[in-house]
C-alpha positions in Angstrom: 0.0 0.0 0.0 1.3 3.4 -1.0 0.6 6.6 1.0 1.6 9.6 -1.2 1.7 13.4 -1.2 2.5 13.7 2.5 4.9 15.9 4.4 6.9 13.1 6.0 8.8 13.6 9.3 11.8 11.4 9.4 14.4 10.8 12.1 16.8 13.4 10.6 14.8 15.5 8.1 11.4 16.4 6.7 10.3 15.4 3.2 8.1 18.2 1.9 6.1 15.9 -0.4 6.9 12.2 -0.4 5.5 8.7 -0.2 5.7 5.7 2.0 5.0 2.0 1.0 3.6 -0.4 3.6 3.9 -4.1 3.3 2.9 -6.7 5.9 2.5 -4.1 8.6 5.9 -2.6 8.2 7.4 0.3 6.3 8.9 -1.1 3.1 10.1 2.1 1.3 10.2 5.8 1.7 10.5 8.1 -1.3 11.4 11.8 -1.5 8.6 12.5 -4.1 5.0 11.4 -4.7 4.2 8.2 -6.6 1.5 7.6 -9.2 -1.5 5.5 -8.4 -1.0 5.6 -4.7 -3.7 3.9 -2.5 -4.1 7.0 -0.3 -3.3 10.7 -1.0 -2.4 13.0 1.8 -2.9 16.3 0.1 0.1 17.8 1.9 -0.9 16.6 5.3 1.8 15.7 7.9 2.8 12.1 8.3 4.4 11.5 11.7 5.6 8.4 13.5 2.9 6.9 15.9 3.0 8.4 19.3 4.5 6.3 22.1 2.9 7.5 25.3 4.9 6.2 28.3 2.7 7.8 31.0 -1.1 8.1 30.7 -3.2 8.4 33.9 -6.6 7.9 32.2 -7.5 4.3 32.7 -8.5 4.5 36.3 -10.8 7.4 35.5 -12.4 5.5 32.6 -13.4 2.5 34.9 -14.3 4.8 37.8 -15.5 8.1 36.1 -16.8 9.4 39.4 -15.7 8.4 42.9 -17.5 5.2 43.8 -19.1 4.9 40.4 -17.7 2.0 38.4 -18.4 1.0 34.8 -17.6 -2.5 33.4 -13.8 -2.6 33.0 -14.0 -3.9 29.5 -16.2 -1.0 28.5 -13.9 1.6 30.1 -10.7 0.2 28.7 -12.2 -0.2 25.2 -13.4 3.5 25.3 -10.0 4.7 26.4 -8.5 2.6 23.6 -10.6 4.5 21.0 -9.7 7.9 22.5 -6.0 7.1 22.4 -6.2 6.0 18.7 -8.0 9.2 17.8 -5.2 11.2 19.4 -2.4 9.4 17.4 -1.2 7.1 20.2 -0.1 3.7 18.9 1.7 2.5 22.0 0.3 3.3 25.4 1.6 2.7 28.9 -1.3 2.6 31.3 -0.1 4.3 34.5 -1.7 2.4 37.4 -1.2 3.6 41.0 0.2 1.5 43.7 -0.2 4.1 46.5 -2.6 2.7 49.1 -4.7 5.9 49.2 -5.2 8.5 46.6 -3.3 11.7 47.1 -6.4 13.9 46.5 -9.4 11.7 47.1 -8.3 9.4 49.9 -10.0 6.5 48.0 -8.4 3.2 48.9 -7.1 1.4 45.8 -7.2 -2.3 46.4 -4.9 -4.9 45.1 -7.8 -6.7 43.7 -9.0 -3.7 41.7 -5.6 -2.9 40.2 -5.0 -6.5 39.4 -8.4 -6.7 37.7 -7.5 -3.7 35.4 -4.1 -5.3 34.5 -5.7 -8.7 33.7 -8.5 -7.1 31.7 -6.0 -5.2 29.6 -4.1 -8.4 29.0 -7.2 -10.3 28.1 -8.3 -7.7 25.6 -4.8 -7.0 24.2 -5.4 -8.7 20.8 -8.7 -7.0 20.3 -7.6 -3.4 21.2 -6.6 -0.8 18.6 -3.5 0.4 20.5 -0.5 -1.6 21.8 -1.2 -1.3 25.6 1.5 -1.9 28.2 1.5 -1.4 32.0 3.3 1.4 33.9 3.3 0.8 37.6 3.3 4.1 39.6 4.7 3.0 43.0 4.4 5.2 46.0 7.7 4.4 47.8 6.2 4.9 51.3 3.5 2.2 50.6 5.8 -0.8 51.0 3.0 -3.4 51.2 2.6 -3.0 47.4 6.1 -4.4 46.8 5.0 -8.0 47.0 2.3 -7.4 44.4 4.7 -5.7 42.1 7.1 -8.7 42.4 4.2 -11.1 41.5 3.3 -9.0 38.5 6.9 -8.8 37.4 7.2 -12.6 37.7 4.1 -13.0 35.6 5.5 -10.7 32.9 2.7 -8.1 33.3 4.8 -5.0 34.0 6.8 -3.0 31.5 7.7 0.2 33.4 7.9 1.1 37.1 8.2 4.7 38.4 9.2 5.5 41.9 7.0 8.2 43.4 7.0 10.1 46.7 4.0 12.4 47.0 4.6 13.3 50.7 3.9 17.0 51.1 6.9 19.3 51.6 9.0 17.9 48.7 8.8 16.8 45.1 5.6 17.9 43.4 4.2 19.3 46.6 7.0 21.3 47.9 4.7 24.2 48.8 2.8 22.7 51.8 0.4 25.6 52.1 -0.6 25.4 48.5 -1.0 21.7 48.8 -3.3 22.1 51.9 -5.4 24.6 50.0 -5.8 22.2 47.1 -6.8 19.3 49.4 -9.4 21.5 51.1 -10.8 22.5 47.8 -10.9 19.1 46.2 -12.3 17.3 49.3 -14.7 20.1 50.3 -13.2 20.4 53.8 -11.9 23.2 56.0 -8.3 24.3 55.8 -7.8 23.1 59.4 -9.0 19.6 58.5 -6.9 19.6 55.4 -3.9 20.6 57.5 -4.5 17.6 59.7 -4.7 15.2 56.7 -1.4 16.6 55.3 0.2 16.4 58.7 -0.5 12.7 58.8 1.0 12.2 55.4 4.1 14.1 56.3 4.5 12.0 59.5 4.5 8.9 57.2 8.0 9.7 56.0 9.5 8.1 59.2 11.5 4.9 58.7 13.0 5.8 55.4 16.0 3.5 55.9 13.6 0.5 55.7 12.0 2.0 52.6 15.4 2.5 50.9 16.3 -1.2 51.5 13.0 -2.3 50.0 13.6 0.0 46.9 17.0 -1.5 46.4 15.6 -5.0 46.3 12.7 -3.9 44.0 15.0 -2.1 41.5 17.3 -5.2 41.4 14.4 -7.4 40.5 13.2 -4.9 37.9 16.6 -4.8 36.2 16.8 -8.6 36.2 13.4 -8.7 34.5 14.3 -6.2 31.9 11.8 -3.6 33.2 12.6 0.0 32.8 12.8 2.0 36.1 11.8 5.7 36.3 11.7 8.3 39.0 8.8 10.7 39.5 8.8 14.4 40.4 12.5 14.9 41.0 13.0 18.2 42.7 16.7 18.3 43.7 20.0 17.1 42.2 20.4 15.0 45.4 17.2 13.1 44.7 18.1 12.5 41.1 21.5 11.1 42.1 19.7 8.8 44.6 17.2 7.4 42.2 19.9 7.0 39.5 21.9 5.0 42.0 18.8 2.7 42.3 18.8 2.1 38.6 16.3 4.7 37.3 17.0 5.7 33.7 14.1 8.1 33.3 13.3 11.3 35.2 9.5 11.8 34.9 8.2 15.4 35.3 11.3 17.0 37.0 10.1 19.7 39.3 13.0 22.1 38.9 15.5 23.0 36.2 18.4 22.0 38.5 16.9 18.5 38.8 16.5 18.2 35.0 20.1 19.4 34.6 21.4 16.7 37.0 19.4 14.0 35.2 21.0 15.1 31.9 24.4 15.0 33.5 23.8 11.5 34.6 22.6 10.4 31.2 19.0 9.9 32.3 16.1 10.6 29.9 13.7 13.4 31.0 9.9 13.2 30.5 7.3 16.0 30.9 3.6 16.3 30.2 2.2 17.3 26.9 -0.5 19.5 28.7 2.4 21.4 30.4 4.1 21.9 27.0 0.8 23.0 25.3 -0.2 25.4 28.1 3.3 26.7 28.6 3.3 26.0 32.3 2.8 23.4 35.0 -0.6 23.5 36.8 1.4 22.9 40.0 3.7 25.8 39.4 6.6 23.5 38.7 9.1 23.5 35.8 7.7 24.5 32.4 8.1 21.9 29.7 8.8 24.7 27.2 11.6 26.0 29.4 13.1 22.6 29.7 12.9 22.0 25.9 14.4 25.4 25.2 17.3 24.5 27.5 17.8 21.2 25.7 16.7 19.2 28.8 13.6 17.5 27.5 13.7 14.1 25.8 10.1 12.9 25.9 6.5 14.1 26.1 3.8 12.0 27.7 0.0 12.5 27.6 0.0 12.6 31.5 -3.8 13.1 31.8 -4.8 14.5 28.3 -3.7 12.6 25.2 -5.3 15.2 22.9 -2.5 17.6 24.0 0.2 15.5 22.3 -0.1 16.7 18.7 -0.5 20.4 19.4 2.3 20.3 22.0 4.7 18.8 19.4 3.8 21.4 16.8 4.2 24.2 19.3 7.6 23.0 20.5 8.7 22.7 16.9 8.5 26.5 16.7 10.9 27.1 19.6 14.1 25.7 18.2 16.1 25.6 14.9 15.8 21.8 14.7 12.0 22.3 14.3 9.7 19.4 13.7 12.4 16.7 13.5 13.4 17.2 17.1 9.9 17.9 18.4 8.4 14.8 16.8 11.2 12.7 18.3 9.8 13.5 21.8 6.9 11.2 21.1 8.5 8.6 18.9 12.2 7.9 18.5 13.2 9.1 21.9 10.7 7.0 24.0 11.3 4.0 21.7 15.0 4.2 22.5 14.5 4.8 26.2 12.0 2.0 26.6 13.8 -0.5 24.5 11.2 -0.6 21.7 13.5 -1.4 18.8 10.7 -2.2 16.3 9.1 1.3 16.2 9.6 5.0 16.7 10.5 6.3 13.2 9.4 6.2 9.6 12.0 4.1 8.0 12.2 0.7 6.2 11.9 -2.3 8.5 10.0 -0.6 11.3 6.4 -1.1 12.2 4.1 1.1 10.1 2.8 3.1 13.2 1.8 6.4 11.6 -0.2 9.6 12.4 -1.8 11.7 9.7 -2.3 15.3 10.9 -3.3 18.8 10.0 -1.7 21.9 11.4 -4.5 24.3 10.5 -7.0 25.6 11.3 -6.4 23.6 14.4 -3.9 20.9 15.1 -5.9 17.7 14.5 -5.2 14.0 14.0 -6.9 12.9 10.9 -6.0 9.2 10.9 -3.8 6.7 12.8 -2.2 3.5 11.5 -0.9 0.8 13.8 1.2 -1.9 12.0 -0.1 -0.7 8.7 -3.8 -1.0 9.7 -5.9 2.1 10.0 -7.2 2.2 13.6 -8.7 5.7 13.4 -10.0 8.0 10.7 -12.2 11.1 10.9 -13.2 10.5 7.3 -11.1 13.1 5.6 -8.4 10.6 4.4 -9.9 8.3 1.9 -8.6 5.5 -0.3 -8.0 6.3 -3.9 -10.3 4.6 -6.4 -8.4 2.8 -9.2 
């Protein structure tokens, strides 16, 4: 199958009007000019590598759209699958929390509930549009989850683990007063009651020597299983150095420029949210993804909580540096593929999977079609097959 008359974003350059041939789910050929009698004509639209989203927090909200309101897991996961495909995501890491209690809602997340989500994704895998993988978000102070993580690793269910510490007073929640105000607002309680809740969480940081020993054991098991280890919300160079010593190769959502700089010095990959890059700032008042990208400290973009932000964020960042769309597109394709060990995807070049995104820049950045392994998994109807 030939796709022709597209602006094709390659690993090292952009073809202004070229063509791509797909055979048996993989890219067979790339040409610098259009071909005659192509199966699909792009009309000058962008052709990008499929988005690899290594951190998406949406699955838990799809199966529990309101607190205490559950929909059938298969329905929620299938609906999320459609949304991701429509946003250009071809590989998605479902970020599932292993934290004991939600930071904002206080809702207990049971082992049974999280296990059921993971098993349902595995059961549906062959029928889903997107390649779904599991990203375990592990709150390091919730050591009872370690046994479950080990069982999941042994069963081959985990693909990525991030180490989180959402204790107020550091990391993402360095400003304790701001955090208390947020808790009060989201839970509908008084500031005094919220202060008490936060105080209990801060007291939970005792016994960190035991936690560190448990993390060392967990990281060793992850490395032995070939599972990538990440750190979450790094706020100081000292924390980056600590997690790097534990084996983390990714720094997710660094809170400060200094932390991002230290991650780069140590050879870690940095990840920030597409909503942050699109809006130009972090909703928590932390490091701006645009600032990090301008400083050459951003390697990857993740959907975080809003996959529709990926495409416009890439196009926006492309305007900030001289390397333009080539470097910006790599944030969601070649770079995450390399960091996560996905050697069969991440670029438009012969031999790799034909994971592709067709997009328009104007009048608004919009995904028009998505291909996974050469099969169209989403179309808004504007890209049509040519009649021979």
